[in-house]
C-alpha positions as CSV (number, residue, x, y, z in Angstrom):
1,X,-0.1,-0.1,0.1
2,X,2.7,2.4,0.7
3,X,4.3,1.8,-2.3
4,X,1.3,2.3,-4.6
5,X,1.1,5.3,-2.6
6,X,4.8,6.3,-3.6
7,X,3.9,5.8,-7.2
8,X,1.0,7.7,-7.1
9,X,2.8,11.0,-5.3
10,X,5.8,10.8,-7.7
11,X,3.2,10.7,-10.9
12,X,1.6,13.5,-9.4
13,X,5.2,15.7,-9.1
14,X,5.9,14.6,-12.7
15,X,2.8,15.8,-13.9
16,X,3.0,19.6,-11.7
17,X,6.1,19.7,-13.6
18,X,5.3,19.2,-16.4
19,X,2.1,21.7,-16.2
20,X,4.6,24.6,-15.0
21,X,5.0,25.4,-18.6
22,X,1.6,26.1,-18.8
23,X,0.7,30.0,-19.2
24,X,1.0,33.2,-21.0
25,X,4.3,34.7,-22.0
26,X,5.9,37.8,-23.5
27,X,7.7,36.8,-26.6
28,X,10.1,39.8,-28.5
29,X,11.4,38.6,-31.6
30,X,12.4,40.6,-34.3
31,X,11.4,43.7,-32.7
32,X,7.9,42.6,-32.9
33,X,6.5,41.7,-29.2
34,X,3.4,39.1,-28.7
35,X,2.0,37.3,-26.2
36,X,1.6,33.6,-26.5
37,X,-0.2,30.6,-24.7
38,X,1.0,27.4,-24.1
39,X,-1.6,25.0,-22.9
40,X,-1.9,21.3,-22.7
41,X,-3.2,19.8,-25.8
42,X,-3.8,15.9,-26.8
43,X,-0.8,14.1,-24.9
44,X,1.3,17.2,-25.2
45,X,1.7,21.1,-25.0
46,X,1.1,23.5,-27.7
47,X,2.0,27.4,-27.8
48,X,-0.4,29.4,-29.6
49,X,0.1,33.3,-30.2
50,X,-2.7,35.3,-28.6
51,X,-1.9,38.9,-29.4
52,X,0.7,40.3,-31.9
53,X,1.5,44.4,-31.5
54,X,1.8,44.6,-35.6
55,X,-1.4,43.1,-35.9
56,X,-2.3,45.5,-38.9
57,X,-0.3,46.2,-41.8
58,X,0.3,50.0,-42.9
59,X,-2.6,50.0,-45.3
60,X,-5.0,48.6,-42.2
61,X,-5.4,45.2,-43.4
62,X,-4.5,42.5,-40.6
63,X,-1.8,40.4,-41.0
64,X,-1.9,36.6,-41.9
65,X,0.3,33.4,-41.9
66,X,1.5,34.4,-45.8
67,X,4.2,31.8,-45.6
68,X,2.9,29.1,-44.1
69,X,3.8,26.2,-46.8
70,X,0.3,24.6,-46.0
71,X,-2.2,26.8,-48.4
72,X,-5.0,26.0,-46.3
73,X,-3.4,27.8,-43.1
74,X,-2.3,30.9,-45.1
75,X,-5.2,33.1,-44.1
76,X,-4.8,32.2,-40.4
77,X,-4.8,35.7,-38.4
78,X,-0.9,36.4,-37.4
79,X,-2.5,36.4,-33.6
80,X,-4.0,32.8,-33.9
81,X,-0.8,31.1,-35.1
82,X,0.1,28.1,-33.7
83,X,4.0,28.3,-33.1
84,X,4.9,24.9,-31.1
85,X,2.9,21.4,-31.1
86,X,3.3,18.1,-29.8
87,X,5.8,18.7,-27.0
88,X,5.8,16.3,-24.2
89,X,7.7,16.7,-20.6
90,X,11.0,14.7,-20.2
91,X,11.3,14.6,-16.2
92,X,14.7,13.5,-16.5
93,X,16.2,16.2,-18.7
94,X,13.8,18.7,-16.8
95,X,12.8,20.1,-20.5
96,X,9.9,19.7,-22.8
97,X,10.7,18.1,-26.3
98,X,9.8,15.9,-29.2
99,X,7.7,18.3,-30.9
100,X,7.6,21.2,-33.6
101,X,8.1,24.8,-33.8
102,X,6.6,26.6,-36.7
103,X,8.6,30.2,-37.8
104,X,5.8,32.1,-39.2
105,X,8.7,34.7,-40.6
106,X,10.1,32.2,-43.2
107,X,7.1,29.3,-42.8
108,X,9.9,26.3,-42.1
109,X,9.3,24.4,-39.1
110,X,12.0,22.8,-36.9
111,X,12.2,20.3,-33.6
112,X,12.0,22.3,-30.5
113,X,12.9,21.8,-27.3
114,X,12.0,24.0,-23.8
115,X,13.4,24.2,-20.6
116,X,13.2,26.7,-17.8
117,X,16.1,29.4,-17.1
118,X,14.1,30.7,-14.1
119,X,10.6,30.6,-12.7
120,X,9.7,33.0,-14.9
121,X,12.1,32.3,-18.0
122,X,11.3,29.7,-20.7
123,X,14.4,29.1,-23.3
124,X,13.2,27.9,-26.9
125,X,15.6,26.0,-29.3
126,X,14.5,25.3,-32.4
127,X,16.9,23.3,-34.5
128,X,17.8,21.2,-37.3
129,X,20.8,19.0,-37.2
130,X,23.9,21.2,-35.5
131,X,22.0,24.7,-36.3
132,X,20.1,26.5,-34.4
133,X,18.4,29.3,-32.5
134,X,17.5,30.2,-29.1
135,X,14.9,32.5,-27.7
136,X,13.8,33.6,-24.1
137,X,10.0,33.7,-23.2
138,X,9.2,35.7,-20.0
139,X,6.2,34.4,-18.3
140,X,3.6,36.9,-17.3
141,X,0.7,34.4,-16.1
């Protein structure tokens, strides 16, 4: 009985660690500020843009995901783009990985891993082979 209770407590602890990623983040990339929400989705976690400071172009039209290789997604508003999908938590490495990150500035998708540098700073690394780019997202909620 004690072993069962200990196993359940360990599983709850890992789940709580995994859910630490859930929240809203301030992201500044290429001079553009946005807010990104990370939430549970299916068997992992997803990050989706919730707000972007340059939603409208100079002509007043809404920015869309025009560079998406999937033609069906090119009409998605810039404040609704899914950036990260299907990441799962690895308790041993204390990071989220095995998913993909989409870069709407170039329409490309990369492998991704995320980890906390501090309580409020989430590091995100998109990579292909030995090439990578790392950025920081600041948790605001």
